[in-house]
Predicted model as a PDB file, atoms N, CA, C, CB and O in Angstrom, pLDDT in the B-factor column:
MODEL        1                                                                  
ATOM      1  N   MET A   1      24.550  40.394  23.189  1.00 52.00           N  
ATOM      2  CA  MET A   1      25.663  40.566  23.801  1.00 52.00           C  
ATOM      3  C   MET A   1      25.562  42.306  24.736  1.00 52.00           C  
ATOM      4  CB  MET A   1      26.878  40.364  22.506  1.00 52.00           C  
ATOM      5  O   MET A   1      25.881  43.263  24.030  1.00 52.00           O  
ATOM      6  N   HIS A   2      25.156  42.618  26.171  1.00 55.00           N  
ATOM      7  CA  HIS A   2      25.202  43.489  25.990  1.00 55.00           C  
ATOM      8  C   HIS A   2      25.307  45.110  25.344  1.00 55.00           C  
ATOM      9  CB  HIS A   2      25.329  43.100  26.245  1.00 55.00           C  
ATOM     10  O   HIS A   2      25.381  45.149  24.116  1.00 55.00           O  
ATOM     11  N   ALA A   3      25.319  46.374  26.034  1.00 60.00           N  
ATOM     12  CA  ALA A   3      25.977  47.088  25.647  1.00 60.00           C  
ATOM     13  C   ALA A   3      26.851  48.181  26.357  1.00 60.00           C  
ATOM     14  CB  ALA A   3      25.336  47.372  24.987  1.00 60.00           C  
ATOM     15  O   ALA A   3      27.049  49.330  25.961  1.00 60.00           O  
ATOM     16  N   ASP A   4      27.394  47.498  27.644  1.00 63.00           N  
ATOM     17  CA  ASP A   4      28.530  47.521  28.219  1.00 63.00           C  
ATOM     18  C   ASP A   4      29.820  46.559  27.943  1.00 63.00           C  
ATOM     19  CB  ASP A   4      28.161  47.439  29.349  1.00 63.00           C  
ATOM     20  O   ASP A   4      30.910  46.906  28.399  1.00 63.00           O  
ATOM     21  N   GLY A   5      29.708  45.490  27.283  1.00 65.00           N  
ATOM     22  CA  GLY A   5      30.115  44.393  26.625  1.00 65.00           C  
ATOM     23  C   GLY A   5      29.636  43.415  27.296  1.00 65.00           C  
ATOM     24  O   GLY A   5      29.719  42.329  26.722  1.00 65.00           O  
ATOM     25  N   ARG A   6      29.017  43.418  28.624  1.00 69.00           N  
ATOM     26  CA  ARG A   6      29.235  41.585  29.207  1.00 69.00           C  
ATOM     27  C   ARG A   6      28.510  40.606  28.288  1.00 69.00           C  
ATOM     28  CB  ARG A   6      28.436  41.203  30.934  1.00 69.00           C  
ATOM     29  O   ARG A   6      27.941  41.260  27.414  1.00 69.00           O  
ATOM     30  N   GLY A   7      28.264  39.030  28.111  1.00 75.00           N  
ATOM     31  CA  GLY A   7      28.057  38.227  27.543  1.00 75.00           C  
ATOM     32  C   GLY A   7      26.785  38.780  27.596  1.00 75.00           C  
ATOM     33  O   GLY A   7      26.189  39.840  27.793  1.00 75.00           O  
ATOM     34  N   VAL A   8      26.514  36.765  27.149  1.00 81.00           N  
ATOM     35  CA  VAL A   8      24.459  36.884  27.327  1.00 81.00           C  
ATOM     36  C   VAL A   8      23.726  36.452  28.708  1.00 81.00           C  
ATOM     37  CB  VAL A   8      23.546  35.607  26.114  1.00 81.00           C  
ATOM     38  O   VAL A   8      23.751  35.376  29.304  1.00 81.00           O  
ATOM     39  N   GLU A   9      23.433  36.993  28.841  1.00 80.00           N  
ATOM     40  CA  GLU A   9      22.304  37.024  29.703  1.00 80.00           C  
ATOM     41  C   GLU A   9      21.067  36.280  29.938  1.00 80.00           C  
ATOM     42  CB  GLU A   9      21.954  37.910  29.553  1.00 80.00           C  
ATOM     43  O   GLU A   9      19.893  36.497  29.637  1.00 80.00           O  
ATOM     44  N   ARG A  10      21.851  35.051  30.754  1.00 80.00           N  
ATOM     45  CA  ARG A  10      21.345  34.019  31.123  1.00 80.00           C  
ATOM     46  C   ARG A  10      19.229  34.162  31.638  1.00 80.00           C  
ATOM     47  CB  ARG A  10      22.543  33.658  32.369  1.00 80.00           C  
ATOM     48  O   ARG A  10      19.072  34.722  32.723  1.00 80.00           O  
ATOM     49  N   LEU A  11      18.156  33.801  31.072  1.00 78.00           N  
ATOM     50  CA  LEU A  11      16.368  33.948  31.121  1.00 78.00           C  
ATOM     51  C   LEU A  11      16.276  33.469  32.334  1.00 78.00           C  
ATOM     52  CB  LEU A  11      15.283  33.030  29.986  1.00 78.00           C  
ATOM     53  O   LEU A  11      17.361  33.328  32.898  1.00 78.00           O  
ATOM     54  N   GLU A  12      15.253  33.143  32.979  1.00 76.00           N  
ATOM     55  CA  GLU A  12      15.024  32.246  33.315  1.00 76.00           C  
ATOM     56  C   GLU A  12      14.155  31.300  33.401  1.00 76.00           C  
ATOM     57  CB  GLU A  12      15.225  32.406  33.788  1.00 76.00           C  
ATOM     58  O   GLU A  12      13.164  31.715  32.800  1.00 76.00           O  
ATOM     59  N   ASP A  13      13.854  29.744  34.006  1.00 73.00           N  
ATOM     60  CA  ASP A  13      13.329  28.709  33.365  1.00 73.00           C  
ATOM     61  C   ASP A  13      11.999  29.101  33.487  1.00 73.00           C  
ATOM     62  CB  ASP A  13      13.677  27.376  33.857  1.00 73.00           C  
ATOM     63  O   ASP A  13      11.551  30.106  34.038  1.00 73.00           O  
ATOM     64  N   ARG A  14      11.238  27.932  32.742  1.00 65.00           N  
ATOM     65  CA  ARG A  14      10.228  28.326  32.702  1.00 65.00           C  
ATOM     66  C   ARG A  14       9.185  27.196  32.169  1.00 65.00           C  
ATOM     67  CB  ARG A  14      10.366  29.450  32.064  1.00 65.00           C  
ATOM     68  O   ARG A  14       9.359  26.671  31.069  1.00 65.00           O  
ATOM     69  N   VAL A  15       8.004  26.825  33.076  1.00 68.00           N  
ATOM     70  CA  VAL A  15       7.503  25.425  33.165  1.00 68.00           C  
ATOM     71  C   VAL A  15       6.919  25.846  31.556  1.00 68.00           C  
ATOM     72  CB  VAL A  15       6.243  24.901  34.683  1.00 68.00           C  
ATOM     73  O   VAL A  15       7.546  26.769  31.036  1.00 68.00           O  
ATOM     74  N   HIS A  16       5.630  25.171  30.627  1.00 70.00           N  
ATOM     75  CA  HIS A  16       4.573  25.330  29.439  1.00 70.00           C  
ATOM     76  C   HIS A  16       3.890  24.291  30.305  1.00 70.00           C  
ATOM     77  CB  HIS A  16       4.981  24.975  27.594  1.00 70.00           C  
ATOM     78  O   HIS A  16       4.141  23.249  30.911  1.00 70.00           O  
ATOM     79  N   LEU A  17       3.386  24.714  30.173  1.00 78.00           N  
ATOM     80  CA  LEU A  17       1.877  23.243  30.722  1.00 78.00           C  
ATOM     81  C   LEU A  17       1.021  23.155  29.291  1.00 78.00           C  
ATOM     82  CB  LEU A  17       0.227  23.988  32.463  1.00 78.00           C  
ATOM     83  O   LEU A  17       0.916  23.848  28.278  1.00 78.00           O  
ATOM     84  N   ALA A  18       0.574  22.134  29.701  1.00 90.00           N  
ATOM     85  CA  ALA A  18       0.281  21.179  28.463  1.00 90.00           C  
ATOM     86  C   ALA A  18      -1.153  21.076  28.743  1.00 90.00           C  
ATOM     87  CB  ALA A  18       1.121  19.609  28.390  1.00 90.00           C  
ATOM     88  O   ALA A  18      -1.482  20.967  29.925  1.00 90.00           O  
ATOM     89  N   VAL A  19      -2.145  21.096  27.749  1.00 94.00           N  
ATOM     90  CA  VAL A  19      -3.377  20.810  27.382  1.00 94.00           C  
ATOM     91  C   VAL A  19      -3.611  19.440  26.663  1.00 94.00           C  
ATOM     92  CB  VAL A  19      -3.777  21.855  26.616  1.00 94.00           C  
ATOM     93  O   VAL A  19      -3.526  19.264  25.447  1.00 94.00           O  
ATOM     94  N   ILE A  20      -3.844  18.726  27.377  1.00 95.00           N  
ATOM     95  CA  ILE A  20      -4.084  17.609  27.464  1.00 95.00           C  
ATOM     96  C   ILE A  20      -5.842  17.222  26.512  1.00 95.00           C  
ATOM     97  CB  ILE A  20      -3.910  17.406  29.119  1.00 95.00           C  
ATOM     98  O   ILE A  20      -6.695  17.872  27.117  1.00 95.00           O  
ATOM     99  N   VAL A  21      -6.200  16.795  25.874  1.00 95.00           N  
ATOM    100  CA  VAL A  21      -7.417  17.055  25.705  1.00 95.00           C  
ATOM    101  C   VAL A  21      -7.643  14.950  24.845  1.00 95.00           C  
ATOM    102  CB  VAL A  21      -7.650  18.928  24.548  1.00 95.00           C  
ATOM    103  O   VAL A  21      -7.100  14.173  24.059  1.00 95.00           O  
ATOM    104  N   TRP A  22      -9.105  15.099  26.013  1.00 93.00           N  
ATOM    105  CA  TRP A  22      -9.736  13.710  26.109  1.00 93.00           C  
ATOM    106  C   TRP A  22     -10.168  12.882  24.569  1.00 93.00           C  
ATOM    107  CB  TRP A  22     -11.154  13.959  27.042  1.00 93.00           C  
ATOM    108  O   TRP A  22     -10.951  13.579  23.922  1.00 93.00           O  
ATOM    109  N   ASP A  23      -9.875  11.797  24.004  1.00 92.00           N  
ATOM    110  CA  ASP A  23     -10.262  11.212  22.833  1.00 92.00           C  
ATOM    111  C   ASP A  23     -10.717   9.823  22.557  1.00 92.00           C  
ATOM    112  CB  ASP A  23      -9.382  11.383  22.160  1.00 92.00           C  
ATOM    113  O   ASP A  23     -10.910   9.124  21.562  1.00 92.00           O  
ATOM    114  N   GLY A  24     -10.826   9.692  24.099  1.00 91.00           N  
ATOM    115  CA  GLY A  24     -12.111   7.811  24.533  1.00 91.00           C  
ATOM    116  C   GLY A  24     -11.269   6.794  23.051  1.00 91.00           C  
ATOM    117  O   GLY A  24     -11.920   5.968  22.411  1.00 91.00           O  
ATOM    118  N   GLY A  25      -9.680   7.118  22.739  1.00 91.00           N  
ATOM    119  CA  GLY A  25      -9.311   6.311  22.417  1.00 91.00           C  
ATOM    120  C   GLY A  25      -9.008   5.598  20.988  1.00 91.00           C  
ATOM    121  O   GLY A  25      -8.444   6.384  20.227  1.00 91.00           O  
ATOM    122  N   PRO A  26      -9.263   4.149  20.355  1.00 91.00           N  
ATOM    123  CA  PRO A  26      -9.213   4.362  18.739  1.00 91.00           C  
ATOM    124  C   PRO A  26     -10.595   4.815  18.572  1.00 91.00           C  
ATOM    125  CB  PRO A  26      -8.843   2.931  17.727  1.00 91.00           C  
ATOM    126  O   PRO A  26     -11.113   5.630  17.808  1.00 91.00           O  
ATOM    127  N   ASP A  27     -11.163   3.865  19.739  1.00 89.00           N  
ATOM    128  CA  ASP A  27     -12.686   3.258  19.057  1.00 89.00           C  
ATOM    129  C   ASP A  27     -13.585   4.292  19.089  1.00 89.00           C  
ATOM    130  CB  ASP A  27     -13.465   1.969  19.887  1.00 89.00           C  
ATOM    131  O   ASP A  27     -14.617   4.437  18.435  1.00 89.00           O  
ATOM    132  N   GLY A  28     -12.723   5.500  20.517  1.00 87.00           N  
ATOM    133  CA  GLY A  28     -13.766   6.643  20.727  1.00 87.00           C  
ATOM    134  C   GLY A  28     -14.258   5.938  21.870  1.00 87.00           C  
ATOM    135  O   GLY A  28     -14.758   6.973  22.311  1.00 87.00           O  
ATOM    136  N   LEU A  29     -14.663   4.794  23.044  1.00 88.00           N  
ATOM    137  CA  LEU A  29     -15.393   4.384  23.493  1.00 88.00           C  
ATOM    138  C   LEU A  29     -14.704   4.189  24.463  1.00 88.00           C  
ATOM    139  CB  LEU A  29     -15.999   3.663  22.976  1.00 88.00           C  
ATOM    140  O   LEU A  29     -15.424   3.548  25.229  1.00 88.00           O  
ATOM    141  N   GLY A  30     -13.202   4.428  25.180  1.00 90.00           N  
ATOM    142  CA  GLY A  30     -12.874   4.408  26.600  1.00 90.00           C  
ATOM    143  C   GLY A  30     -13.593   5.411  27.676  1.00 90.00           C  
ATOM    144  O   GLY A  30     -14.198   6.481  27.611  1.00 90.00           O  
ATOM    145  N   VAL A  31     -13.155   4.378  28.827  1.00 90.00           N  
ATOM    146  CA  VAL A  31     -13.372   5.199  29.832  1.00 90.00           C  
ATOM    147  C   VAL A  31     -12.643   5.643  30.975  1.00 90.00           C  
ATOM    148  CB  VAL A  31     -14.176   4.854  30.191  1.00 90.00           C  
ATOM    149  O   VAL A  31     -13.006   6.570  31.699  1.00 90.00           O  
ATOM    150  N   ASN A  32     -11.645   4.990  31.120  1.00 92.00           N  
ATOM    151  CA  ASN A  32     -10.608   4.865  31.829  1.00 92.00           C  
ATOM    152  C   ASN A  32      -9.904   5.911  32.148  1.00 92.00           C  
ATOM    153  CB  ASN A  32      -9.943   4.129  31.376  1.00 92.00           C  
ATOM    154  O   ASN A  32      -9.025   5.932  31.287  1.00 92.00           O  
ATOM    155  N   PHE A  33      -9.731   6.850  32.892  1.00 93.00           N  
ATOM    156  CA  PHE A  33      -9.468   8.547  32.782  1.00 93.00           C  
ATOM    157  C   PHE A  33      -7.223   7.880  32.587  1.00 93.00           C  
ATOM    158  CB  PHE A  33     -10.297   9.986  35.148  1.00 93.00           C  
ATOM    159  O   PHE A  33      -6.475   8.089  31.631  1.00 93.00           O  
ATOM    160  N   ASN A  34      -6.999   7.341  33.542  1.00 94.00           N  
ATOM    161  CA  ASN A  34      -5.801   6.231  33.641  1.00 94.00           C  
ATOM    162  C   ASN A  34      -4.895   5.722  32.291  1.00 94.00           C  
ATOM    163  CB  ASN A  34      -6.513   4.881  34.196  1.00 94.00           C  
ATOM    164  O   ASN A  34      -3.696   5.481  32.145  1.00 94.00           O  
ATOM    165  N   ASP A  35      -6.033   5.680  31.407  1.00 95.00           N  
ATOM    166  CA  ASP A  35      -4.921   5.235  30.199  1.00 95.00           C  
ATOM    167  C   ASP A  35      -5.175   5.867  29.084  1.00 95.00           C  
ATOM    168  CB  ASP A  35      -4.886   3.739  29.772  1.00 95.00           C  
ATOM    169  O   ASP A  35      -6.213   6.055  28.449  1.00 95.00           O  
ATOM    170  N   PRO A  36      -3.505   6.330  28.855  1.00 96.00           N  
ATOM    171  CA  PRO A  36      -2.888   6.995  27.959  1.00 96.00           C  
ATOM    172  C   PRO A  36      -4.308   6.818  26.397  1.00 96.00           C  
ATOM    173  CB  PRO A  36      -1.070   6.165  27.807  1.00 96.00           C  
ATOM    174  O   PRO A  36      -5.041   7.676  25.904  1.00 96.00           O  
ATOM    175  N   VAL A  37      -4.180   5.659  26.150  1.00 96.00           N  
ATOM    176  CA  VAL A  37      -4.637   5.618  24.941  1.00 96.00           C  
ATOM    177  C   VAL A  37      -5.846   6.382  24.629  1.00 96.00           C  
ATOM    178  CB  VAL A  37      -4.789   4.414  24.655  1.00 96.00           C  
ATOM    179  O   VAL A  37      -6.163   6.870  23.544  1.00 96.00           O  
ATOM    180  N   ASN A  38      -6.601   6.418  25.973  1.00 94.00           N  
ATOM    181  CA  ASN A  38      -7.851   7.852  25.872  1.00 94.00           C  
ATOM    182  C   ASN A  38      -7.814   9.363  25.638  1.00 94.00           C  
ATOM    183  CB  ASN A  38      -8.473   8.024  27.074  1.00 94.00           C  
ATOM    184  O   ASN A  38      -8.717  10.147  25.346  1.00 94.00           O  
ATOM    185  N   TRP A  39      -6.095   9.599  25.917  1.00 95.00           N  
ATOM    186  CA  TRP A  39      -6.115  11.093  25.574  1.00 95.00           C  
ATOM    187  C   TRP A  39      -5.768  11.639  24.148  1.00 95.00           C  
ATOM    188  CB  TRP A  39      -5.180  11.732  26.459  1.00 95.00           C  
ATOM    189  O   TRP A  39      -5.930  10.899  23.177  1.00 95.00           O  
ATOM    190  N   VAL A  40      -5.430  12.551  24.040  1.00 95.00           N  
ATOM    191  CA  VAL A  40      -4.736  12.650  22.269  1.00 95.00           C  
ATOM    192  C   VAL A  40      -3.260  12.923  22.607  1.00 95.00           C  
ATOM    193  CB  VAL A  40      -5.441  14.220  21.054  1.00 95.00           C  
ATOM    194  O   VAL A  40      -2.950  13.657  23.545  1.00 95.00           O  
ATOM    195  N   GLY A  41      -2.299  12.272  21.767  1.00 96.00           N  
ATOM    196  CA  GLY A  41      -1.099  11.922  21.770  1.00 96.00           C  
ATOM    197  C   GLY A  41      -0.832  10.511  22.542  1.00 96.00           C  
ATOM    198  O   GLY A  41       0.261   9.993  22.769  1.00 96.00           O  
ATOM    199  N   ASP A  42      -1.716  10.184  22.775  1.00 96.00           N  
ATOM    200  CA  ASP A  42      -1.863   8.848  24.209  1.00 96.00           C  
ATOM    201  C   ASP A  42      -0.554   8.956  25.089  1.00 96.00           C  
ATOM    202  CB  ASP A  42      -1.880   6.861  23.539  1.00 96.00           C  
ATOM    203  O   ASP A  42       0.388   8.180  25.249  1.00 96.00           O  
ATOM    204  N   VAL A  43      -0.822  10.111  25.560  1.00 94.00           N  
ATOM    205  CA  VAL A  43      -0.297  10.689  26.860  1.00 94.00           C  
ATOM    206  C   VAL A  43      -1.767  10.951  27.983  1.00 94.00           C  
ATOM    207  CB  VAL A  43       0.616  12.332  26.417  1.00 94.00           C  
ATOM    208  O   VAL A  43      -2.912  11.363  27.799  1.00 94.00           O  
ATOM    209  N   LEU A  44      -1.067  10.511  29.059  1.00 95.00           N  
ATOM    210  CA  LEU A  44      -1.930  11.213  30.205  1.00 95.00           C  
ATOM    211  C   LEU A  44      -1.137  12.843  30.929  1.00 95.00           C  
ATOM    212  CB  LEU A  44      -2.057   9.838  31.609  1.00 95.00           C  
ATOM    213  O   LEU A  44      -0.010  13.303  31.117  1.00 95.00           O  
ATOM    214  N   PRO A  45      -2.384  13.185  31.105  1.00 94.00           N  
ATOM    215  CA  PRO A  45      -2.364  14.680  31.303  1.00 94.00           C  
ATOM    216  C   PRO A  45      -1.243  14.491  32.833  1.00 94.00           C  
ATOM    217  CB  PRO A  45      -4.314  15.519  31.566  1.00 94.00           C  
ATOM    218  O   PRO A  45      -1.545  13.690  33.717  1.00 94.00           O  
ATOM    219  N   GLY A  46      -0.224  15.193  32.896  1.00 91.00           N  
ATOM    220  CA  GLY A  46       0.228  15.618  34.866  1.00 91.00           C  
ATOM    221  C   GLY A  46      -0.100  16.530  35.711  1.00 91.00           C  
ATOM    222  O   GLY A  46      -0.998  17.343  35.492  1.00 91.00           O  
ATOM    223  N   ALA A  47       0.529  16.496  36.670  1.00 88.00           N  
ATOM    224  CA  ALA A  47      -0.776  17.236  37.693  1.00 88.00           C  
ATOM    225  C   ALA A  47      -0.091  18.914  36.955  1.00 88.00           C  
ATOM    226  CB  ALA A  47      -0.569  16.902  40.245  1.00 88.00           C  
ATOM    227  O   ALA A  47      -0.791  19.926  36.989  1.00 88.00           O  
ATOM    228  N   ALA A  48       0.618  18.915  36.649  1.00 88.00           N  
ATOM    229  CA  ALA A  48       0.358  20.731  35.721  1.00 88.00           C  
ATOM    230  C   ALA A  48       0.264  20.786  34.516  1.00 88.00           C  
ATOM    231  CB  ALA A  48       1.506  21.865  35.753  1.00 88.00           C  
ATOM    232  O   ALA A  48       1.158  21.484  34.039  1.00 88.00           O  
ATOM    233  N   ASP A  49      -0.584  20.265  33.599  1.00 92.00           N  
ATOM    234  CA  ASP A  49      -0.936  20.063  32.765  1.00 92.00           C  
ATOM    235  C   ASP A  49      -2.739  20.683  33.159  1.00 92.00           C  
ATOM    236  CB  ASP A  49      -0.417  18.656  32.416  1.00 92.00           C  
ATOM    237  O   ASP A  49      -3.219  20.911  34.269  1.00 92.00           O  
ATOM    238  N   ASP A  50      -3.287  20.791  32.014  1.00 93.00           N  
ATOM    239  CA  ASP A  50      -4.364  21.213  32.067  1.00 93.00           C  
ATOM    240  C   ASP A  50      -5.868  20.218  30.638  1.00 93.00           C  
ATOM    241  CB  ASP A  50      -3.843  22.933  31.875  1.00 93.00           C  
ATOM    242  O   ASP A  50      -6.127  20.614  29.502  1.00 93.00           O  
ATOM    243  N   ALA A  51      -6.430  19.084  31.299  1.00 93.00           N  
ATOM    244  CA  ALA A  51      -6.501  17.841  30.981  1.00 93.00           C  
ATOM    245  C   ALA A  51      -8.529  18.055  31.118  1.00 93.00           C  
ATOM    246  CB  ALA A  51      -5.385  16.639  32.204  1.00 93.00           C  
ATOM    247  O   ALA A  51      -9.397  18.024  31.990  1.00 93.00           O  
ATOM    248  N   VAL A  52      -8.385  18.310  29.333  1.00 93.00           N  
ATOM    249  CA  VAL A  52     -10.138  18.637  28.867  1.00 93.00           C  
ATOM    250  C   VAL A  52     -10.408  17.735  28.470  1.00 93.00           C  
ATOM    251  CB  VAL A  52     -10.666  19.642  27.844  1.00 93.00           C  
ATOM    252  O   VAL A  52      -9.774  17.133  27.603  1.00 93.00           O  
ATOM    253  N   ILE A  53     -12.076  17.153  29.316  1.00 89.00           N  
ATOM    254  CA  ILE A  53     -12.515  16.654  28.211  1.00 89.00           C  
ATOM    255  C   ILE A  53     -14.240  17.505  27.788  1.00 89.00           C  
ATOM    256  CB  ILE A  53     -12.502  14.907  28.531  1.00 89.00           C  
ATOM    257  O   ILE A  53     -15.236  18.086  28.219  1.00 89.00           O  
ATOM    258  N   PRO A  54     -13.546  16.992  26.671  1.00 88.00           N  
ATOM    259  CA  PRO A  54     -14.497  17.788  25.697  1.00 88.00           C  
ATOM    260  C   PRO A  54     -16.077  17.706  25.877  1.00 88.00           C  
ATOM    261  CB  PRO A  54     -14.219  17.289  24.268  1.00 88.00           C  
ATOM    262  O   PRO A  54     -16.579  16.610  26.126  1.00 88.00           O  
ATOM    263  N   PRO A  55     -16.997  19.022  25.736  1.00 85.00           N  
ATOM    264  CA  PRO A  55     -19.097  18.372  25.902  1.00 85.00           C  
ATOM    265  C   PRO A  55     -19.193  17.790  25.038  1.00 85.00           C  
ATOM    266  CB  PRO A  55     -20.621  19.384  25.788  1.00 85.00           C  
ATOM    267  O   PRO A  55     -18.978  18.198  23.897  1.00 85.00           O  
ATOM    268  N   GLY A  56     -19.609  16.467  25.406  1.00 78.00           N  
ATOM    269  CA  GLY A  56     -20.372  15.428  24.539  1.00 78.00           C  
ATOM    270  C   GLY A  56     -19.447  14.320  24.334  1.00 78.00           C  
ATOM    271  O   GLY A  56     -19.815  13.228  23.899  1.00 78.00           O  
ATOM    272  N   ALA A  57     -18.479  14.548  24.587  1.00 73.00           N  
ATOM    273  CA  ALA A  57     -17.434  12.726  24.244  1.00 73.00           C  
ATOM    274  C   ALA A  57     -17.267  11.978  24.546  1.00 73.00           C  
ATOM    275  CB  ALA A  57     -16.460  12.312  24.165  1.00 73.00           C  
ATOM    276  O   ALA A  57     -16.957  11.982  25.738  1.00 73.00           O  
ATOM    277  N   THR A  58     -17.282  11.093  24.089  1.00 64.00           N  
ATOM    278  CA  THR A  58     -17.763   9.972  24.139  1.00 64.00           C  
ATOM    279  C   THR A  58     -17.486   9.050  25.752  1.00 64.00           C  
ATOM    280  CB  THR A  58     -17.158   9.374  22.857  1.00 64.00           C  
ATOM    281  O   THR A  58     -16.359   9.179  26.230  1.00 64.00           O  
ATOM    282  N   GLY A  59     -18.355   8.292  26.419  1.00 57.00           N  
ATOM    283  CA  GLY A  59     -17.626   8.238  28.075  1.00 57.00           C  
ATOM    284  C   GLY A  59     -18.419   9.229  28.405  1.00 57.00           C  
ATOM    285  O   GLY A  59     -19.054   8.655  29.290  1.00 57.00           O  
ATOM    286  N   ALA A  60     -18.904  10.391  28.354  1.00 54.00           N  
ATOM    287  CA  ALA A  60     -18.901  10.944  29.140  1.00 54.00           C  
ATOM    288  C   ALA A  60     -19.985  10.640  29.265  1.00 54.00           C  
ATOM    289  CB  ALA A  60     -18.492  11.918  29.171  1.00 54.00           C  
ATOM    290  O   ALA A  60     -20.657   9.905  28.541  1.00 54.00           O  
ATOM    291  N   PRO A  61     -20.473  11.563  30.869  1.00 59.00           N  
ATOM    292  CA  PRO A  61     -19.593  11.452  32.487  1.00 59.00           C  
ATOM    293  C   PRO A  61     -19.750   9.964  32.609  1.00 59.00           C  
ATOM    294  CB  PRO A  61     -20.404  12.404  34.113  1.00 59.00           C  
ATOM    295  O   PRO A  61     -19.951   9.888  33.821  1.00 59.00           O  
ATOM    296  N   GLN A  62     -19.771   9.329  32.380  1.00 81.00           N  
ATOM    297  CA  GLN A  62     -19.273   8.111  32.831  1.00 81.00           C  
ATOM    298  C   GLN A  62     -17.171   7.482  33.097  1.00 81.00           C  
ATOM    299  CB  GLN A  62     -20.103   7.284  31.636  1.00 81.00           C  
ATOM    300  O   GLN A  62     -16.591   6.397  33.120  1.00 81.00           O  
ATOM    301  N   ILE A  63     -16.685   9.242  33.264  1.00 84.00           N  
ATOM    302  CA  ILE A  63     -15.022   8.753  32.679  1.00 84.00           C  
ATOM    303  C   ILE A  63     -14.695   8.229  34.249  1.00 84.00           C  
ATOM    304  CB  ILE A  63     -13.630  10.391  31.911  1.00 84.00           C  
ATOM    305  O   ILE A  63     -14.971   8.887  35.253  1.00 84.00           O  
ATOM    306  N   VAL A  64     -14.146   7.108  34.247  1.00 86.00           N  
ATOM    307  CA  VAL A  64     -13.919   6.522  35.439  1.00 86.00           C  
ATOM    308  C   VAL A  64     -11.955   6.764  35.619  1.00 86.00           C  
ATOM    309  CB  VAL A  64     -14.623   4.717  35.317  1.00 86.00           C  
ATOM    310  O   VAL A  64     -11.012   6.383  34.925  1.00 86.00           O  
ATOM    311  N   VAL A  65     -12.086   7.854  37.338  1.00 86.00           N  
ATOM    312  CA  VAL A  65     -10.775   7.813  37.674  1.00 86.00           C  
ATOM    313  C   VAL A  65     -10.902   7.286  39.007  1.00 86.00           C  
ATOM    314  CB  VAL A  65     -10.033   9.119  37.549  1.00 86.00           C  
ATOM    315  O   VAL A  65     -11.774   7.552  39.834  1.00 86.00           O  
ATOM    316  N   THR A  66      -9.346   6.043  39.172  1.00 83.00           N  
ATOM    317  CA  THR A  66      -8.889   5.232  39.881  1.00 83.00           C  
ATOM    318  C   THR A  66      -7.310   6.284  40.658  1.00 83.00           C  
ATOM    319  CB  THR A  66      -8.681   3.758  38.837  1.00 83.00           C  
ATOM    320  O   THR A  66      -6.612   7.046  39.990  1.00 83.00           O  
ATOM    321  N   SER A  67      -7.117   5.977  42.242  1.00 79.00           N  
ATOM    322  CA  SER A  67      -5.833   5.919  42.178  1.00 79.00           C  
ATOM    323  C   SER A  67      -4.987   4.941  42.590  1.00 79.00           C  
ATOM    324  CB  SER A  67      -5.510   6.754  42.622  1.00 79.00           C  
ATOM    325  O   SER A  67      -5.101   3.765  42.934  1.00 79.00           O  
ATOM    326  N   GLY A  68      -3.628   6.163  42.398  1.00 64.00           N  
ATOM    327  CA  GLY A  68      -2.682   4.705  42.357  1.00 64.00           C  
ATOM    328  C   GLY A  68      -2.018   4.079  41.116  1.00 64.00           C  
ATOM    329  O   GLY A  68      -1.788   4.918  40.245  1.00 64.00           O  
ATOM    330  N   ASN A  69      -1.651   2.816  40.811  1.00 55.00           N  
ATOM    331  CA  ASN A  69      -1.137   2.737  39.840  1.00 55.00           C  
ATOM    332  C   ASN A  69      -2.097   1.771  38.947  1.00 55.00           C  
ATOM    333  CB  ASN A  69       0.180   2.404  40.106  1.00 55.00           C  
ATOM    334  O   ASN A  69      -2.543   1.132  39.899  1.00 55.00           O  
ATOM    335  N   VAL A  70      -2.769   1.171  37.764  1.00 46.00           N  
ATOM    336  CA  VAL A  70      -3.478   0.995  36.668  1.00 46.00           C  
ATOM    337  C   VAL A  70      -2.917   0.149  35.850  1.00 46.00           C  
ATOM    338  CB  VAL A  70      -3.726   2.049  36.081  1.00 46.00           C  
ATOM    339  O   VAL A  70      -3.457  -0.124  34.778  1.00 46.00           O  
TER     340      VAL A  70                                                      
ENDMDL                                                                          
END                                                                             
């Protein structure tokens, strides 16, 4: 509570960006960027996320990126 007796102050909304890391899937040989299994946690990076493909990752630099639904 504020010193002047007012209630709780609402804070602004915040968006936390995620870092999504490439792992190449269960066998480490995946090359499809749009396949969630090729990312740690089996989650595709979103538009506001940082997608990280580590140096020397399996599939790199031949990772395939396609547009639209895959």
